[in-house]
N, C-alpha and C positions, 0 to 999 in steps of 0.2 A: 601873901608873905612878902614883906618888904625888908630885905637885909642889905646893908651897905658895908663897904670896907672901912675899917677903923685904922688899919695900917697895911703897908705893903713893902716888901723888900725883895731883892733879886740878887743872884750871883751868877757869874759866868761859869758854866760847866762844860765838859766834853761829852758829846753824844757817843753812840756805839761805833761810829766811824772815825772818832777822834776829832770831830769838828766842834768848835765852840758853839754853844747855845745857852739858853737861859733856864734857870730854875727859879720860880717865883713862889714866895710864901706870902699869903694874905691872911690877916686876922679880920674876921667879920664883926659887925657891930653887936652880934649876939654872943661873942666870945669864942666862937669856933675858929680854928686855925686850919687852913687848907694850903696845900702846896702842889706844884705841878712842874714837870720839866717840859720845855717847849721843844717839840721835835723839829728837826731840820730835815725836811723831806727831800727825796731825790727826784720827785716828779717836776716836770717843767712845763706842764700844760698851761693854757691861757687862763684857766680858772683857779690856778694854784695861788696860795698866799705869797706875798712878796717878802723875801728875806732882806733884812736891813743889816748890812755888814759895815764894819769900821773902815775897811780898805787901807789899814795901816800895815804895810808890808813887813814891819818889824814884829808883828804879833800874828802868829798862825798864818803867815803868808797872805794877809789881808782878810782872812775869814773871821777874825775876832768880832765880837758883838758887845763889848763892854760899854760903848757909848749909848747903847740902847737900854741900859738898865733903868728901871723906873726911878723917878726922883722921889724925894721924901713926901711929896704931895700925892703920890700914886698916879701921876700923869706921865705918859711916855713922851720923851723928847721927840721933836719933829726931825725927820731925816735931813 
C-alpha cells in the first residue's frame, strides 16, 4: 500500500500542561484525512525527541513553537 500526503496543515495548540505544541492535519492521496496532536513530553533522557521551540520571550515565555509549523509544501522548516 503506497499512500502519500496530498496536503498538510498545522496549528499551534496548548497541551494539558498549558505549553504550546502542534496539531497537524494531513490529507492523504486516497482522500482520507488524519490529524494528531504532538505531545510535549516531560522526559529528558538521551533518547528522547528534541523539542524545537521559538525562544521568543514575548510568546509563552519562549516555549512557543509557531515557527515549526509545516510549510505549504509539507516540509518542516530547519531549526
